[in-house]
KELOKE-577815 format. One record per residue (C-alpha): x, y, z; residue number from 1. Coordinates in steps of 0.02 Angstrom, whole numbers, plus 32768, in hexadecimal, padded with zeros to 4 digits. Example, Ala and Ser with C-alpha at 12.3 -4.5 7.8 and 13.67 -1.06 7.14 Angstrom:
{site {8267,7F1F,8186},1}
{site {82AC,7FCB,8165},2}
END
This chain:
{site {2968,D4F3,4C99},1}
{site {28E0,D566,4C58},2}
{site {2870,D5EF,4C9F},3}
{site {27B1,D5DD,4C9B},4}
{site {2762,D5FF,4BF1},5}
{site {26E4,D677,4C3C},6}
{site {274C,D6DF,4CB6},7}
{site {27D1,D765,4CB0},8}
{site {284E,D754,4D3E},9}
{site {28C1,D7DF,4D79},10}
{site {2951,D7E1,4DF3},11}
{site {297E,D888,4E41},12}
{site {2A2D,D8AB,4E80},13}
{site {2A58,D949,4EE1},14}
{site {2AF7,D99B,4F1A},15}
{site {2B28,D9A1,4FCF},16}
{site {2AF2,DA47,501E},17}
{site {2B54,DADE,4FE3},18}
{site {2B43,DB91,5021},19}
{site {2B35,DBDB,4F73},20}
{site {2AA5,DB9F,4F04},21}
{site {2B15,DBAC,4E6B},22}
{site {2B81,DB20,4EB3},23}
{site {2AF0,DAAB,4ED7},24}
{site {2AB1,DA35,4E51},25}
{site {2A27,D9B9,4E29},26}
{site {2A34,D930,4DA6},27}
{site {2999,D8D2,4D6E},28}
{site {29B0,D82F,4D0E},29}
{site {2912,D7FC,4CAF},30}
{site {28EB,D749,4C7B},31}
{site {2866,D750,4BF2},32}
{site {27DF,D6C8,4BF0},33}
{site {2824,D620,4BB6},34}
{site {28DB,D653,4BC9},35}
{site {2958,D5C9,4BAB},36}
{site {2A15,D5B7,4B9A},37}
{site {2A20,D61A,4AF6},38}
{site {29B5,D6AC,4B32},39}
{site {2A0A,D755,4B40},40}
{site {29D4,D7A5,4BE4},41}
{site {29BE,D862,4BE3},42}
{site {2A07,D8C0,4C77},43}
{site {29E0,D973,4CA8},44}
{site {2A5A,D9D2,4D16},45}
{site {2A2B,DA77,4D68},46}
{site {2A7A,DAE3,4DEE},47}
{site {2A2C,DB1B,4E91},48}
{site {29D5,DBAA,4E36},49}
{site {2982,DB2B,4DBF},50}
{site {29F1,DB6C,4D31},51}
{site {2A3B,DAED,4CB8},52}
{site {2AF1,DAC6,4CDA},53}
{site {2B49,DB0E,4C40},54}
{site {2BD6,DA90,4C3C},55}
{site {2C2C,DA13,4CAB},56}
{site {2C44,D95B,4CCC},57}
{site {2BCE,D8F2,4D35},58}
{site {2C1F,D85A,4D86},59}
{site {2B92,D7DC,4D9C},60}
{site {2B85,D71E,4D99},61}
{site {2C3D,D709,4D73},62}
{site {2C35,D77C,4CDC},63}
{site {2C73,D82D,4CBD},64}
{site {2BE8,D87B,4C58},65}
{site {2BFA,D922,4BFC},66}
{site {2B76,D9A4,4C26},67}
{site {2B4A,DA2D,4BA9},68}
{site {2ABD,DAAB,4BBE},69}
{site {2A71,DA47,4C4D},70}
{site {2A68,D9A5,4BE9},71}
{site {2AC6,D901,4BEC},72}
{site {2AA9,D84D,4BB8},73}
{site {2AD6,D7A1,4BF9},74}
{site {2AB6,D6F7,4BAE},75}
{site {2A43,D68C,4C1A},76}
{site {2ABF,D5FB,4C14},77}
{site {2B49,D66F,4C57},78}
{site {2AD7,D6A9,4CE5},79}
{site {2AB4,D5F5,4D18},80}
{site {2B6C,D5C5,4D08},81}
{site {2BA0,D654,4D7B},82}
{site {2B0F,D650,4DF5},83}
{site {2B80,D61F,4E86},84}
{site {2C02,D6A4,4E61},85}
{site {2C00,D720,4EF1},86}
{site {2C52,D7C1,4EAE},87}
{site {2BD2,D845,4E7E},88}
{site {2C18,D8EF,4E51},89}
{site {2BFA,D984,4DE1},90}
{site {2C97,D9D4,4D9B},91}
{site {2C8F,DA83,4D4F},92}
{site {2D1C,DAF2,4D11},93}
{site {2D50,DB73,4D90},94}
{site {2CE5,DB25,4E19},95}
{site {2D18,DAAC,4EA2},96}
{site {2CCB,D9FE,4E7C},97}
{site {2C2C,D9DF,4EDF},98}
{site {2BF9,D92F,4F19},99}
{site {2B46,D8F2,4F20},100}
{site {2AD3,D861,4F46},101}
{site {2A2F,D80E,4F17},102}
{site {2998,D867,4F5F},103}
{site {28DC,D854,4F64},104}
{site {288D,D8E8,4F0D},105}
END
């Protein structure tokens, strides 16, 4: 499985609605052109104020991925392996975990 050689593909995941913007989150997984199983996929994670999430853990595609300064990474092969895994959460210290889902942005 490989992405097109001439296109960048991005999946956007967003938290379920929360009253406070600080609790909301958006995670964008980018597949660079020609991505294959060994490609490391960059992930950006921001809160509802578009500020980078300082630290936390993103549960996505069956993996628990550390987030630091709004950035995370996931191996393409791990994304494909966990594509049917349903749990999608952002965990942050001192904050109740917030679930999310795939969106069209």
